[in-house]
All heavy atoms as a GROMACS GRO file, in nm:
protein
  585
    1MET      N    1   0.080  -0.109   0.002
    1MET     CA    2   0.003  -0.004   0.006
    1MET      C    3   0.085   0.129  -0.003
    1MET      O    4   0.182   0.136   0.079
    1MET     CB    5  -0.090   0.001   0.131
    1MET     CG    6  -0.176   0.112   0.138
    1MET     SD    7  -0.290   0.093   0.280
    1MET     CE    8  -0.305   0.248   0.336
    2ASP      N    9   0.065   0.209  -0.092
    2ASP     CA   10   0.141   0.328  -0.098
    2ASP      C   11   0.073   0.437  -0.007
    2ASP      O   12  -0.043   0.457   0.002
    2ASP     CB   13   0.138   0.395  -0.248
    2ASP     CG   14   0.225   0.314  -0.338
    2ASP    OD1   15   0.313   0.243  -0.289
    2ASP    OD2   16   0.187   0.310  -0.454
    3ALA      N   17   0.166   0.513   0.065
    3ALA     CA   18   0.117   0.615   0.146
    3ALA      C   19   0.187   0.749   0.110
    3ALA      O   20   0.304   0.760   0.072
    3ALA     CB   21   0.151   0.589   0.296
    4THR      N   22   0.103   0.857   0.106
    4THR     CA   23   0.158   0.989   0.084
    4THR      C   24   0.199   1.048   0.215
    4THR      O   25   0.115   1.071   0.302
    4THR     CB   26   0.057   1.073   0.009
    4THR    OG1   27   0.016   1.003  -0.115
    4THR    CG2   28   0.109   1.212  -0.031
    5LEU      N   29   0.322   1.102   0.224
    5LEU     CA   30   0.366   1.168   0.337
    5LEU      C   31   0.340   1.313   0.332
    5LEU      O   32   0.374   1.372   0.225
    5LEU     CB   33   0.521   1.148   0.352
    5LEU     CG   34   0.562   1.001   0.376
    5LEU    CD1   35   0.711   0.996   0.382
    5LEU    CD2   36   0.505   0.941   0.503
    6PRO      N   37   0.277   1.376   0.437
    6PRO     CA   38   0.248   1.514   0.430
    6PRO      C   39   0.374   1.595   0.443
    6PRO      O   40   0.467   1.557   0.504
    6PRO     CB   41   0.164   1.543   0.558
    6PRO     CG   42   0.201   1.431   0.645
    6PRO     CD   43   0.239   1.316   0.555
    7LEU      N   44   0.374   1.713   0.376
    7LEU     CA   45   0.495   1.811   0.394
    7LEU      C   46   0.479   1.871   0.526
    7LEU      O   47   0.374   1.886   0.588
    7LEU     CB   48   0.488   1.909   0.279
    7LEU     CG   49   0.510   1.858   0.139
    7LEU    CD1   50   0.484   1.977   0.039
    7LEU    CD2   51   0.647   1.808   0.126
    8ASP      N   52   0.602   1.917   0.580
    8ASP     CA   53   0.601   1.979   0.701
    8ASP      C   54   0.529   2.116   0.690
    8ASP      O   55   0.567   2.196   0.599
    8ASP     CB   56   0.746   2.003   0.752
    8ASP     CG   57   0.821   1.885   0.788
    8ASP    OD1   58   0.761   1.787   0.826
    8ASP    OD2   59   0.938   1.879   0.784
    9ALA      N   60   0.430   2.145   0.769
    9ALA     CA   61   0.361   2.264   0.762
    9ALA      C   62   0.449   2.389   0.779
    9ALA      O   63   0.519   2.398   0.892
    9ALA     CB   64   0.241   2.266   0.859
   10GLY      N   65   0.450   2.476   0.695
   10GLY     CA   66   0.527   2.606   0.722
   10GLY      C   67   0.679   2.595   0.710
   10GLY      O   68   0.752   2.686   0.748
   11LEU      N   69   0.722   2.488   0.669
   11LEU     CA   70   0.869   2.462   0.658
   11LEU      C   71   0.908   2.428   0.522
   11LEU      O   72   0.884   2.326   0.469
   11LEU     CB   73   0.915   2.352   0.759
   11LEU     CG   74   1.057   2.327   0.785
   11LEU    CD1   75   1.122   2.461   0.849
   11LEU    CD2   76   1.073   2.214   0.876
   12ASN      N   77   0.981   2.518   0.457
   12ASN     CA   78   1.036   2.502   0.323
   12ASN      C   79   1.151   2.393   0.322
   12ASN      O   80   1.224   2.390   0.422
   12ASN     CB   81   1.076   2.628   0.247
   12ASN     CG   82   0.966   2.728   0.232
   12ASN    OD1   83   0.847   2.680   0.213
   12ASN    ND2   84   0.998   2.850   0.256
   13VAL      N   85   1.160   2.323   0.205
   13VAL     CA   86   1.273   2.227   0.202
   13VAL      C   87   1.406   2.296   0.226
   13VAL      O   88   1.491   2.244   0.298
   13VAL     CB   89   1.268   2.161   0.064
   13VAL    CG1   90   1.397   2.075   0.043
   13VAL    CG2   91   1.157   2.071   0.044
   14ALA      N   92   1.421   2.420   0.177
   14ALA     CA   93   1.547   2.487   0.193
   14ALA      C   94   1.570   2.533   0.344
   14ALA      O   95   1.685   2.563   0.376
   14ALA     CB   96   1.551   2.622   0.101
   15GLU      N   97   1.466   2.529   0.426
   15GLU     CA   98   1.481   2.566   0.560
   15GLU      C   99   1.498   2.448   0.654
   15GLU      O  100   1.524   2.471   0.770
   15GLU     CB  101   1.359   2.635   0.609
   15GLU     CG  102   1.346   2.778   0.541
   15GLU     CD  103   1.207   2.844   0.572
   15GLU    OE1  104   1.112   2.769   0.611
   15GLU    OE2  105   1.197   2.952   0.555
   16ARG      N  106   1.502   2.333   0.613
   16ARG     CA  107   1.527   2.219   0.701
   16ARG      C  108   1.660   2.202   0.737
   16ARG      O  109   1.763   2.218   0.658
   16ARG     CB  110   1.470   2.091   0.631
   16ARG     CG  111   1.326   2.097   0.625
   16ARG     CD  112   1.253   2.000   0.539
   16ARG     NE  113   1.315   1.854   0.541
   16ARG     CZ  114   1.276   1.770   0.451
   16ARG    NH1  115   1.190   1.790   0.352
   16ARG    NH2  116   1.324   1.638   0.456
   17LEU      N  117   1.697   2.157   0.865
   17LEU     CA  118   1.822   2.164   0.914
   17LEU      C  119   1.864   2.013   0.934
   17LEU      O  120   1.781   1.926   0.948
   17LEU     CB  121   1.833   2.232   1.049
   17LEU     CG  122   1.804   2.386   1.043
   17LEU    CD1  123   1.818   2.451   1.181
   17LEU    CD2  124   1.898   2.453   0.947
   18CYS      N  125   1.993   1.998   0.951
   18CYS     CA  126   2.057   1.867   0.978
   18CYS      C  127   1.998   1.810   1.108
   18CYS      O  128   1.982   1.880   1.209
   18CYS     CB  129   2.202   1.875   0.988
   18CYS     SG  130   2.294   1.714   1.017
   19SER      N  131   1.969   1.680   1.118
   19SER     CA  132   1.908   1.616   1.230
   19SER      C  133   2.022   1.590   1.339
   19SER      O  134   1.978   1.547   1.455
   19SER     CB  135   1.846   1.484   1.203
   19SER     OG  136   1.740   1.499   1.109
   20LYS      N  137   2.145   1.596   1.303
   20LYS     CA  138   2.247   1.577   1.409
   20LYS      C  139   2.244   1.675   1.518
   20LYS      O  140   2.224   1.793   1.498
   20LYS     CB  141   2.381   1.566   1.340
   20LYS     CG  142   2.407   1.444   1.250
   20LYS     CD  143   2.416   1.322   1.336
   20LYS     CE  144   2.486   1.210   1.252
   20LYS     NZ  145   2.516   1.092   1.332
   21VAL      N  146   2.264   1.629   1.641
   21VAL     CA  147   2.262   1.720   1.757
   21VAL      C  148   2.370   1.822   1.741
   21VAL      O  149   2.480   1.784   1.700
   21VAL     CB  150   2.285   1.635   1.885
   21VAL    CG1  151   2.311   1.721   2.003
   21VAL    CG2  152   2.183   1.534   1.910
   22ALA      N  153   2.341   1.948   1.762
   22ALA     CA  154   2.426   2.064   1.762
   22ALA      C  155   2.469   2.104   1.619
   22ALA      O  156   2.554   2.191   1.606
   22ALA     CB  157   2.551   2.043   1.853
   23CYS      N  158   2.409   2.043   1.515
   23CYS     CA  159   2.442   2.101   1.380
   23CYS      C  160   2.332   2.185   1.334
   23CYS      O  161   2.219   2.154   1.338
   23CYS     CB  162   2.454   1.970   1.293
   23CYS     SG  163   2.504   2.018   1.126
   24ALA      N  164   2.381   2.298   1.291
   24ALA     CA  165   2.282   2.400   1.238
   24ALA      C  166   2.285   2.420   1.084
   24ALA      O  167   2.230   2.517   1.025
   24ALA     CB  168   2.292   2.532   1.310
   25ARG      N  169   2.357   2.325   1.024
   25ARG     CA  170   2.366   2.337   0.875
   25ARG      C  171   2.242   2.291   0.798
   25ARG      O  172   2.167   2.212   0.850
   25ARG     CB  173   2.485   2.256   0.828
   25ARG     CG  174   2.622   2.316   0.866
   25ARG     CD  175   2.739   2.250   0.808
   25ARG     NE  176   2.772   2.121   0.874
   25ARG     CZ  177   2.844   2.110   0.988
   25ARG    NH1  178   2.888   2.217   1.047
   25ARG    NH2  179   2.865   1.995   1.039
   26GLU      N  180   2.226   2.349   0.680
   26GLU     CA  181   2.102   2.313   0.597
   26GLU      C  182   2.114   2.163   0.552
   26GLU      O  183   2.212   2.112   0.515
   26GLU     CB  184   2.111   2.397   0.472
   26GLU     CG  185   1.990   2.375   0.390
   26GLU     CD  186   1.990   2.470   0.267
   26GLU    OE1  187   2.061   2.574   0.261
   26GLU    OE2  188   1.924   2.443   0.162
   27ALA      N  189   2.001   2.095   0.561
   27ALA     CA  190   1.986   1.957   0.522
   27ALA      C  191   1.987   1.950   0.374
   27ALA      O  192   1.932   2.035   0.301
   27ALA     CB  193   1.861   1.900   0.573
   28VAL      N  194   2.057   1.846   0.322
   28VAL     CA  195   2.062   1.828   0.175
   28VAL      C  196   2.035   1.681   0.138
   28VAL      O  197   2.016   1.650   0.016
   28VAL     CB  198   2.216   1.858   0.117
   28VAL    CG1  199   2.244   2.002   0.131
   28VAL    CG2  200   2.313   1.768   0.173
   29ALA      N  201   2.018   1.592   0.240
   29ALA     CA  202   1.991   1.447   0.215
   29ALA      C  203   1.905   1.396   0.318
   29ALA      O  204   1.890   1.452   0.426
   29ALA     CB  205   2.123   1.378   0.203
   30THR      N  206   1.838   1.284   0.284
   30THR     CA  207   1.752   1.219   0.386
   30THR      C  208   1.799   1.079   0.393
   30THR      O  209   1.830   1.014   0.306
   30THR     CB  210   1.607   1.219   0.344
   30THR    OG1  211   1.562   1.359   0.344
   30THR    CG2  212   1.519   1.150   0.439
   31LEU      N  213   1.817   1.033   0.534
   31LEU     CA  214   1.857   0.897   0.559
   31LEU      C  215   1.747   0.820   0.618
   31LEU      O  216   1.663   0.858   0.702
   31LEU     CB  217   1.965   0.913   0.671
   31LEU     CG  218   2.017   0.781   0.728
   31LEU    CD1  219   2.102   0.698   0.624
   31LEU    CD2  220   2.109   0.810   0.841
   32THR      N  221   1.727   0.702   0.570
   32THR     CA  222   1.629   0.606   0.618
   32THR      C  223   1.691   0.465   0.646
   32THR      O  224   1.796   0.441   0.595
   32THR     CB  225   1.509   0.582   0.522
   32THR    OG1  226   1.554   0.541   0.396
   32THR    CG2  227   1.423   0.708   0.501
   33PHE      N  228   1.631   0.393   0.739
   33PHE     CA  229   1.685   0.263   0.778
   33PHE      C  230   1.595   0.152   0.757
   33PHE      O  231   1.469   0.180   0.767
   33PHE     CB  232   1.712   0.265   0.930
   33PHE     CG  233   1.824   0.358   0.965
   33PHE    CD1  234   1.795   0.478   1.022
   33PHE    CD2  235   1.958   0.329   0.950
   33PHE    CE1  236   1.881   0.574   1.067
   33PHE    CE2  237   2.062   0.418   0.991
   33PHE     CZ  238   2.021   0.540   1.045
   34ASP      N  239   1.631   0.044   0.717
   34ASP     CA  240   1.558  -0.083   0.715
   34ASP      C  241   1.627  -0.179   0.804
   34ASP      O  242   1.718  -0.249   0.769
   34ASP     CB  243   1.547  -0.137   0.565
   34ASP     CG  244   1.467  -0.261   0.562
   34ASP    OD1  245   1.444  -0.338   0.662
   34ASP    OD2  246   1.404  -0.299   0.456
   35TYR      N  247   1.581  -0.191   0.933
   35TYR     CA  248   1.640  -0.262   1.039
   35TYR      C  249   1.634  -0.418   0.994
   35TYR      O  250   1.737  -0.485   1.025
   35TYR     CB  251   1.582  -0.233   1.167
   35TYR     CG  252   1.607  -0.102   1.216
   35TYR    CD1  253   1.527   0.000   1.205
   35TYR    CD2  254   1.734  -0.073   1.291
   35TYR    CE1  255   1.546   0.128   1.246
   35TYR    CE2  256   1.761   0.048   1.327
   35TYR     CZ  257   1.667   0.150   1.315
   35TYR     OH  258   1.704   0.274   1.360
   36GLY      N  259   1.529  -0.462   0.936
   36GLY     CA  260   1.516  -0.600   0.905
   36GLY      C  261   1.623  -0.648   0.802
   36GLY      O  262   1.672  -0.762   0.817
   37ASP      N  263   1.652  -0.567   0.706
   37ASP     CA  264   1.748  -0.595   0.602
   37ASP      C  265   1.891  -0.533   0.637
   37ASP      O  266   1.986  -0.549   0.563
   37ASP     CB  267   1.706  -0.548   0.469
   37ASP     CG  268   1.596  -0.613   0.416
   37ASP    OD1  269   1.573  -0.732   0.440
   37ASP    OD2  270   1.518  -0.562   0.331
   38GLN      N  271   1.901  -0.475   0.763
   38GLN     CA  272   2.034  -0.411   0.791
   38GLN      C  273   2.084  -0.322   0.684
   38GLN      O  274   2.192  -0.337   0.646
   38GLN     CB  275   2.130  -0.526   0.829
   38GLN     CG  276   2.083  -0.598   0.958
   38GLN     CD  277   2.196  -0.697   1.010
   38GLN    OE1  278   2.273  -0.749   0.927
   38GLN    NE2  279   2.192  -0.719   1.130
   39MET      N  280   1.997  -0.233   0.637
   39MET     CA  281   2.028  -0.139   0.530
   39MET      C  282   1.994   0.005   0.571
   39MET      O  283   1.898   0.032   0.627
   39MET     CB  284   1.960  -0.186   0.396
   39MET     CG  285   1.992  -0.092   0.286
   39MET     SD  286   1.907  -0.155   0.140
   39MET     CE  287   1.739  -0.122   0.186
   40ALA      N  288   2.080   0.091   0.523
   40ALA     CA  289   2.065   0.238   0.543
   40ALA      C  290   2.058   0.299   0.395
   40ALA      O  291   2.146   0.265   0.314
   40ALA     CB  292   2.172   0.308   0.622
   41ALA      N  293   1.958   0.374   0.362
   41ALA     CA  294   1.949   0.443   0.232
   41ALA      C  295   1.969   0.596   0.248
   41ALA      O  296   1.900   0.657   0.337
   41ALA     CB  297   1.821   0.408   0.175
   42LEU      N  298   2.049   0.646   0.178
   42LEU     CA  299   2.084   0.794   0.174
   42LEU      C  300   2.052   0.842   0.041
   42LEU      O  301   2.109   0.798  -0.056
   42LEU     CB  302   2.222   0.821   0.215
   42LEU     CG  303   2.263   0.971   0.232
   42LEU    CD1  304   2.206   1.032   0.352
   42LEU    CD2  305   2.417   0.984   0.248
   43GLY      N  306   1.955   0.942   0.027
   43GLY     CA  307   1.915   0.994  -0.094
   43GLY      C  308   1.888   1.142  -0.081
   43GLY      O  309   1.916   1.206   0.017
   44PRO      N  310   1.834   1.194  -0.192
   44PRO     CA  311   1.802   1.340  -0.198
   44PRO      C  312   1.703   1.372  -0.083
   44PRO      O  313   1.637   1.293  -0.030
   44PRO     CB  314   1.739   1.366  -0.332
   44PRO     CG  315   1.786   1.247  -0.416
   44PRO     CD  316   1.798   1.135  -0.320
   45LEU      N  317   1.700   1.497  -0.044
   45LEU     CA  318   1.618   1.545   0.060
   45LEU      C  319   1.467   1.500   0.037
   45LEU      O  320   1.421   1.537  -0.072
   45LEU     CB  321   1.629   1.696   0.075
   45LEU     CG  322   1.581   1.759   0.201
   45LEU    CD1  323   1.646   1.704   0.328
   45LEU    CD2  324   1.589   1.914   0.201
   46GLY      N  325   1.413   1.431   0.118
   46GLY     CA  326   1.281   1.373   0.107
   46GLY      C  327   1.165   1.480   0.142
   46GLY      O  328   1.207   1.595   0.174
   47PRO      N  329   1.049   1.451   0.124
   47PRO     CA  330   0.936   1.539   0.143
   47PRO      C  331   0.913   1.588   0.282
   47PRO      O  332   0.854   1.693   0.303
   47PRO     CB  333   0.817   1.473   0.081
   47PRO     CG  334   0.845   1.328   0.097
   47PRO     CD  335   0.989   1.313   0.082
   48GLY      N  336   0.967   1.518   0.375
   48GLY     CA  337   0.948   1.556   0.521
   48GLY      C  338   0.826   1.495   0.566
   48GLY      O  339   0.746   1.428   0.510
   49GLY      N  340   0.812   1.512   0.702
   49GLY     CA  341   0.692   1.448   0.774
   49GLY      C  342   0.702   1.308   0.813
   49GLY      O  343   0.620   1.251   0.871
   50ASP      N  344   0.813   1.239   0.769
   50ASP     CA  345   0.829   1.096   0.809
   50ASP      C  346   0.915   1.088   0.937
   50ASP      O  347   1.031   1.127   0.936
   50ASP     CB  348   0.901   1.012   0.699
   50ASP     CG  349   0.914   0.863   0.728
   50ASP    OD1  350   0.888   0.821   0.837
   50ASP    OD2  351   0.964   0.793   0.626
   51PRO      N  352   0.852   1.036   1.044
   51PRO     CA  353   0.928   1.036   1.168
   51PRO      C  354   1.050   0.933   1.167
   51PRO      O  355   1.126   0.943   1.258
   51PRO     CB  356   0.824   0.995   1.274
   51PRO     CG  357   0.721   0.923   1.195
   51PRO     CD  358   0.716   0.984   1.054
   52HIS      N  359   1.054   0.850   1.074
   52HIS     CA  360   1.159   0.749   1.062
   52HIS      C  361   1.274   0.794   0.969
   52HIS      O  362   1.360   0.714   0.943
   52HIS     CB  363   1.105   0.609   1.026
   52HIS     CG  364   0.994   0.569   1.115
   52HIS    ND1  365   1.017   0.532   1.238
   52HIS    CD2  366   0.862   0.558   1.093
   52HIS    CE1  367   0.898   0.492   1.296
   52HIS    NE2  368   0.810   0.516   1.212
   53ALA      N  369   1.269   0.913   0.915
   53ALA     CA  370   1.361   0.966   0.823
   53ALA      C  371   1.445   1.068   0.892
   53ALA      O  372   1.393   1.138   0.981
   53ALA     CB  373   1.295   1.011   0.701
   54HIS      N  374   1.562   1.085   0.859
   54HIS     CA  375   1.661   1.183   0.924
   54HIS      C  376   1.722   1.261   0.817
   54HIS      O  377   1.791   1.209   0.721
   54HIS     CB  378   1.763   1.101   1.010
   54HIS     CG  379   1.696   1.004   1.102
   54HIS    ND1  380   1.647   1.041   1.224
   54HIS    CD2  381   1.686   0.868   1.091
   54HIS    CE1  382   1.592   0.935   1.280
   54HIS    NE2  383   1.623   0.833   1.205
   55ASP      N  384   1.717   1.394   0.825
   55ASP     CA  385   1.773   1.490   0.727
   55ASP      C  386   1.913   1.511   0.775
   55ASP      O  387   1.948   1.530   0.897
   55ASP     CB  388   1.704   1.612   0.728
   55ASP     CG  389   1.556   1.602   0.670
   55ASP    OD1  390   1.528   1.501   0.600
   55ASP    OD2  391   1.472   1.688   0.694
   56LEU      N  392   2.007   1.511   0.674
   56LEU     CA  393   2.152   1.535   0.703
   56LEU      C  394   2.201   1.648   0.619
   56LEU      O  395   2.160   1.664   0.504
   56LEU     CB  396   2.230   1.404   0.680
   56LEU     CG  397   2.197   1.290   0.769
   56LEU    CD1  398   2.280   1.162   0.726
   56LEU    CD2  399   2.220   1.315   0.916
   57CYS      N  400   2.304   1.719   0.670
   57CYS     CA  401   2.379   1.817   0.591
   57CYS      C  402   2.480   1.741   0.508
   57CYS      O  403   2.500   1.615   0.520
   57CYS     CB  404   2.444   1.918   0.684
   57CYS     SG  405   2.576   1.848   0.787
   58ALA      N  406   2.543   1.817   0.416
   58ALA     CA  407   2.644   1.750   0.328
   58ALA      C  408   2.753   1.677   0.405
   58ALA      O  409   2.799   1.574   0.370
   58ALA     CB  410   2.694   1.853   0.230
   59ILE      N  411   2.802   1.742   0.508
   59ILE     CA  412   2.920   1.698   0.591
   59ILE      C  413   2.876   1.564   0.654
   59ILE      O  414   2.946   1.463   0.642
   59ILE     CB  415   2.973   1.797   0.691
   59ILE    CG1  416   3.036   1.910   0.623
   59ILE    CG2  417   3.057   1.733   0.796
   59ILE    CD1  418   3.069   2.029   0.705
   60HIS      N  419   2.764   1.561   0.725
   60HIS     CA  420   2.721   1.444   0.792
   60HIS      C  421   2.679   1.326   0.689
   60HIS      O  422   2.695   1.217   0.726
   60HIS     CB  423   2.608   1.477   0.894
   60HIS     CG  424   2.666   1.542   1.016
   60HIS    ND1  425   2.620   1.666   1.054
   60HIS    CD2  426   2.749   1.504   1.105
   60HIS    CE1  427   2.691   1.702   1.156
   60HIS    NE2  428   2.769   1.605   1.196
   61ALA      N  429   2.625   1.372   0.572
   61ALA     CA  430   2.588   1.262   0.472
   61ALA      C  431   2.720   1.195   0.423
   61ALA      O  432   2.728   1.075   0.410
   61ALA     CB  433   2.518   1.332   0.365
   62GLU      N  434   2.828   1.275   0.410
   62GLU     CA  435   2.952   1.221   0.365
   62GLU      C  436   3.020   1.134   0.465
   62GLU      O  437   3.080   1.030   0.430
   62GLU     CB  438   3.050   1.332   0.324
   62GLU     CG  439   3.170   1.288   0.263
   62GLU     CD  440   3.159   1.208   0.122
   62GLU    OE1  441   3.064   1.244   0.052
   62GLU    OE2  442   3.236   1.118   0.091
   63ARG      N  443   2.999   1.173   0.595
   63ARG     CA  444   3.063   1.095   0.700
   63ARG      C  445   2.986   0.982   0.758
   63ARG      O  446   3.024   0.921   0.858
   63ARG     CB  447   3.092   1.191   0.822
   63ARG     CG  448   3.197   1.305   0.787
   63ARG     CD  449   3.221   1.381   0.914
   63ARG     NE  450   3.312   1.491   0.886
   63ARG     CZ  451   3.334   1.595   0.967
   63ARG    NH1  452   3.261   1.605   1.082
   63ARG    NH2  453   3.419   1.689   0.930
   64LEU      N  454   2.869   0.962   0.698
   64LEU     CA  455   2.775   0.846   0.747
   64LEU      C  456   2.848   0.727   0.770
   64LEU      O  457   2.929   0.675   0.688
   64LEU     CB  458   2.661   0.831   0.645
   64LEU     CG  459   2.573   0.715   0.666
   64LEU    CD1  460   2.480   0.757   0.794
   64LEU    CD2  461   2.483   0.690   0.557
   65SER      N  462   2.822   0.665   0.893
   65SER     CA  463   2.868   0.527   0.917
   65SER      C  464   2.751   0.453   0.980
   65SER      O  465   2.669   0.513   1.034
   65SER     CB  466   2.987   0.536   1.016
   65SER     OG  467   2.945   0.592   1.142
   66VAL      N  468   2.752   0.323   0.961
   66VAL     CA  469   2.642   0.245   0.998
   66VAL      C  470   2.707   0.116   1.079
   66VAL      O  471   2.824   0.095   1.076
   66VAL     CB  472   2.561   0.181   0.878
   66VAL    CG1  473   2.499   0.302   0.815
   66VAL    CG2  474   2.648   0.104   0.785
   67PRO      N  475   2.629   0.040   1.141
   67PRO     CA  476   2.683  -0.065   1.226
   67PRO      C  477   2.761  -0.169   1.131
   67PRO      O  478   2.711  -0.184   1.016
   67PRO     CB  479   2.560  -0.135   1.288
   67PRO     CG  480   2.459  -0.020   1.302
   67PRO     CD  481   2.486   0.059   1.175
   68SER      N  482   2.849  -0.242   1.193
   68SER     CA  483   2.923  -0.347   1.111
   68SER      C  484   2.820  -0.435   1.049
   68SER      O  485   2.727  -0.491   1.124
   68SER     CB  486   3.014  -0.415   1.207
   68SER     OG  487   3.088  -0.510   1.135
   69GLY      N  488   2.843  -0.478   0.922
   69GLY     CA  489   2.748  -0.570   0.864
   69GLY      C  490   2.640  -0.506   0.783
   69GLY      O  491   2.563  -0.583   0.710
   70TRP      N  492   2.611  -0.386   0.806
   70TRP     CA  493   2.508  -0.314   0.737
   70TRP      C  494   2.547  -0.267   0.597
   70TRP      O  495   2.669  -0.236   0.576
   70TRP     CB  496   2.460  -0.195   0.823
   70TRP     CG  497   2.364  -0.226   0.931
   70TRP    CD1  498   2.383  -0.321   1.029
   70TRP    CD2  499   2.250  -0.163   0.962
   70TRP    NE1  500   2.282  -0.318   1.116
   70TRP    CE2  501   2.181  -0.225   1.073
   70TRP    CE3  502   2.171  -0.060   0.891
   70TRP    CZ2  503   2.064  -0.188   1.126
   70TRP    CZ3  504   2.053  -0.030   0.951
   70TRP    CH2  505   1.994  -0.079   1.068
   71LEU      N  506   2.453  -0.258   0.511
   71LEU     CA  507   2.471  -0.211   0.378
   71LEU      C  508   2.433  -0.054   0.363
   71LEU      O  509   2.323  -0.023   0.416
   71LEU     CB  510   2.393  -0.287   0.271
   71LEU     CG  511   2.391  -0.244   0.132
   71LEU    CD1  512   2.533  -0.265   0.070
   71LEU    CD2  513   2.283  -0.323   0.049
   72VAL      N  514   2.507   0.016   0.303
   72VAL     CA  515   2.464   0.159   0.278
   72VAL      C  516   2.439   0.177   0.124
   72VAL      O  517   2.524   0.153   0.047
   72VAL     CB  518   2.580   0.260   0.315
   72VAL    CG1  519   2.535   0.406   0.285
   72VAL    CG2  520   2.609   0.254   0.468
   73VAL      N  521   2.313   0.226   0.092
   73VAL     CA  522   2.279   0.256  -0.040
   73VAL      C  523   2.276   0.412  -0.055
   73VAL      O  524   2.203   0.468   0.014
   73VAL     CB  525   2.143   0.190  -0.079
   73VAL    CG1  526   2.103   0.230  -0.213
   73VAL    CG2  527   2.145   0.044  -0.059
   74ARG      N  528   2.367   0.460  -0.151
   74ARG     CA  529   2.366   0.607  -0.168
   74ARG      C  530   2.303   0.631  -0.303
   74ARG      O  531   2.350   0.581  -0.400
   74ARG     CB  532   2.511   0.652  -0.159
   74ARG     CG  533   2.568   0.654  -0.019
   74ARG     CD  534   2.708   0.694  -0.013
   74ARG     NE  535   2.770   0.690   0.106
   74ARG     CZ  536   2.776   0.784   0.199
   74ARG    NH1  537   2.728   0.899   0.169
   74ARG    NH2  538   2.830   0.762   0.320
   75HIS      N  539   2.214   0.719  -0.305
   75HIS     CA  540   2.154   0.768  -0.429
   75HIS      C  541   2.265   0.833  -0.515
   75HIS      O  542   2.331   0.918  -0.459
   75HIS     CB  543   2.035   0.856  -0.407
   75HIS     CG  544   1.957   0.884  -0.523
   75HIS    ND1  545   1.986   0.978  -0.617
   75HIS    CD2  546   1.840   0.836  -0.571
   75HIS    CE1  547   1.898   0.986  -0.710
   75HIS    NE2  548   1.799   0.892  -0.682
   76GLU      N  549   2.273   0.796  -0.641
   76GLU     CA  550   2.379   0.869  -0.729
   76GLU      C  551   2.376   1.009  -0.739
   76GLU      O  552   2.480   1.074  -0.773
   76GLU     CB  553   2.372   0.798  -0.864
   76GLU     CG  554   2.423   0.653  -0.865
   76GLU     CD  555   2.561   0.626  -0.819
   76GLU    OE1  556   2.656   0.707  -0.861
   76GLU    OE2  557   2.577   0.536  -0.737
   77ALA      N  558   2.254   1.074  -0.732
   77ALA     CA  559   2.249   1.216  -0.729
   77ALA      C  560   2.330   1.299  -0.627
   77ALA      O  561   2.363   1.405  -0.647
   77ALA     CB  562   2.103   1.268  -0.729
   78LEU      N  563   2.373   1.219  -0.526
   78LEU     CA  564   2.442   1.288  -0.418
   78LEU      C  565   2.603   1.281  -0.456
   78LEU      O  566   2.672   1.353  -0.390
   78LEU     CB  567   2.423   1.218  -0.274
   78LEU     CG  568   2.284   1.235  -0.229
   78LEU    CD1  569   2.267   1.152  -0.100
   78LEU    CD2  570   2.261   1.384  -0.201
   79ARG      N  571   2.638   1.191  -0.541
   79ARG     CA  572   2.768   1.184  -0.579
   79ARG      C  573   2.810   1.299  -0.671
   79ARG      O  574   2.737   1.331  -0.765
   79ARG     CB  575   2.804   1.054  -0.655
   79ARG     CG  576   2.785   0.939  -0.562
   79ARG     CD  577   2.888   0.914  -0.464
   79ARG     NE  578   2.879   0.800  -0.378
   79ARG     CZ  579   2.954   0.783  -0.283
   79ARG    NH1  580   3.053   0.851  -0.248
   79ARG    NH2  581   2.928   0.669  -0.203
   80GLY      N  582   2.915   1.367  -0.633
   80GLY     CA  583   2.951   1.480  -0.724
   80GLY      C  584   3.083   1.470  -0.798
   80GLY      O  585   3.177   1.424  -0.778
   0.00000   0.00000   0.00000
């Protein structure tokens, strides 16, 4: 079943900040996890409103690390 995620009310994509504690940089990517498959997916900034998604700035997206044995899938649009 497909679900449409609501946009954050009153918050433009350009105004979203990195989810990391004490980071005030603009978010450029969204990170999601699939615990069952031990996979993390990092892609372009998502629509917002998903409590299981985490927005990251460019620095934290580049430095992303996951638990040993996990797979990281990076969307090619983030590669420069």
